[in-house]
C-alpha positions as CSV (number, residue, x, y, z in Angstrom):
1,M,8.0,-9.8,-1.1
2,R,8.3,-7.5,1.9
3,D,5.7,-7.2,4.6
4,A,5.0,-3.5,5.2
5,A,3.7,-4.3,8.7
6,F,7.2,-5.5,9.7
7,C,8.9,-2.3,8.3
8,T,6.5,0.1,10.1
9,S,6.3,-1.7,13.4
10,T,7.2,0.2,16.7
11,C,9.3,-2.9,17.7
12,T,12.9,-2.5,16.6
13,M,13.4,-6.3,16.3
14,T,10.3,-6.5,14.0
15,R,11.6,-3.7,11.9
16,T,15.0,-5.4,11.7
17,M,13.4,-8.5,10.5
18,G,11.5,-6.4,7.9
19,V,14.9,-5.5,6.5
20,L,16.9,-8.7,7.1
21,G,14.3,-11.3,7.3
22,G,13.7,-14.0,4.8
23,K,15.5,-17.1,3.6
24,W,18.3,-15.5,1.6
25,K,19.2,-12.0,2.7
26,L,21.8,-12.9,5.3
27,I,23.4,-15.4,3.0
28,I,23.6,-12.9,0.2
29,I,25.2,-10.4,2.6
30,S,27.7,-12.9,3.7
31,Y,28.8,-13.6,0.1
32,L,29.2,-9.8,-0.6
33,V,32.3,-9.5,1.6
34,Q,33.9,-8.6,-1.7
35,P,32.1,-7.1,-4.7
36,R,30.5,-9.7,-6.9
37,R,28.7,-9.7,-10.2
38,F,25.1,-11.0,-10.5
39,G,26.3,-14.2,-12.3
40,Q,28.8,-14.9,-9.5
41,L,26.1,-14.6,-6.9
42,A,23.7,-16.8,-8.8
43,Q,26.4,-19.4,-9.2
44,R,27.4,-19.5,-5.5
45,L,23.7,-19.5,-4.5
46,A,22.6,-22.3,-6.7
47,L,19.4,-23.1,-4.7
48,I,18.0,-19.6,-5.2
49,S,16.2,-18.7,-8.5
50,R,17.5,-15.8,-10.4
51,K,14.1,-14.0,-9.9
52,V,14.3,-14.3,-6.2
53,L,17.9,-13.3,-6.1
54,T,17.0,-10.2,-8.1
55,E,14.2,-9.3,-5.7
56,Q,16.3,-9.8,-2.6
57,L,19.1,-7.7,-4.1
58,R,16.7,-4.9,-4.9
59,E,15.2,-4.9,-1.4
60,L,18.7,-4.8,0.1
61,E,19.6,-2.0,-2.2
62,E,16.4,-0.1,-1.2
63,D,17.3,-0.6,2.5
64,G,20.9,0.8,2.0
65,I,22.6,-2.5,2.7
66,V,23.8,-3.3,-0.8
67,R,25.2,-1.0,-3.5
68,R,24.5,-1.8,-7.2
69,E,27.0,-0.3,-9.6
70,A,26.4,-0.5,-13.3
71,F,29.4,0.1,-15.6
72,A,29.0,1.7,-19.0
73,E,30.8,-1.0,-21.0
74,L,30.0,-3.8,-23.5
75,P,29.0,-6.3,-22.5
76,P,27.1,-4.5,-19.6
77,R,28.6,-5.2,-16.2
78,V,26.9,-4.8,-12.8
79,E,28.6,-5.3,-9.5
80,Y,27.0,-5.6,-6.1
81,S,28.9,-4.7,-2.9
82,L,28.1,-3.8,0.7
83,T,27.5,-0.3,1.8
84,P,29.0,0.9,5.2
85,R,25.6,-0.1,6.7
86,G,25.9,-3.6,5.1
87,L,29.6,-3.9,6.3
88,A,28.4,-3.2,9.8
89,L,26.4,-6.4,9.7
90,L,29.4,-8.7,9.0
91,P,30.6,-8.9,12.7
92,I,27.0,-9.8,13.6
93,L,27.0,-12.6,11.0
94,D,30.3,-13.8,12.4
95,Q,28.7,-14.0,15.9
96,L,25.7,-15.9,14.4
97,S,28.1,-18.4,12.9
98,A,30.1,-18.8,16.1
99,W,26.8,-19.3,18.0
100,H,25.8,-22.1,15.6
101,E,29.2,-23.8,15.9
102,A,28.9,-23.8,19.7
103,A,25.2,-24.5,20.1
104,C,24.1,-26.7,17.2
105,Q,25.0,-30.2,16.1
106,P,27.0,-30.5,12.9
107,A,25.1,-31.3,9.7
108,P,25.1,-35.0,8.8
109,A,27.4,-36.1,6.1
110,A,25.8,-36.0,2.6
111,D,25.9,-39.8,2.4
112,A,24.8,-40.5,6.0
113,P,21.6,-42.5,6.3
114,L,18.5,-40.6,7.5
115,P,17.3,-41.4,11.0
116,T,14.3,-43.8,11.1
């Protein structure tokens, strides 16, 4: 659910977080480098519930980041893709990934013991 105070703030960073903030939006955007169907997104984002994925996609669509295209065929098919505004975010996401690689420690291996 979106916080209206973020979207109407006079601070540009706060407004940006109103559009892109949250746990899943940047991850969803990164998976939409190519058009994907809802089921493909749900499969790749196994940790997100279908309800939350639907909500996040709707908000991204409302903000002009994602395009939803419904095809008139049986069975019904819906594809999600990035708009030009969404595509403009991809270099920024690449920079975030590069920052993480340079500044953060790698994640521990799945079978590594937890620190005590």
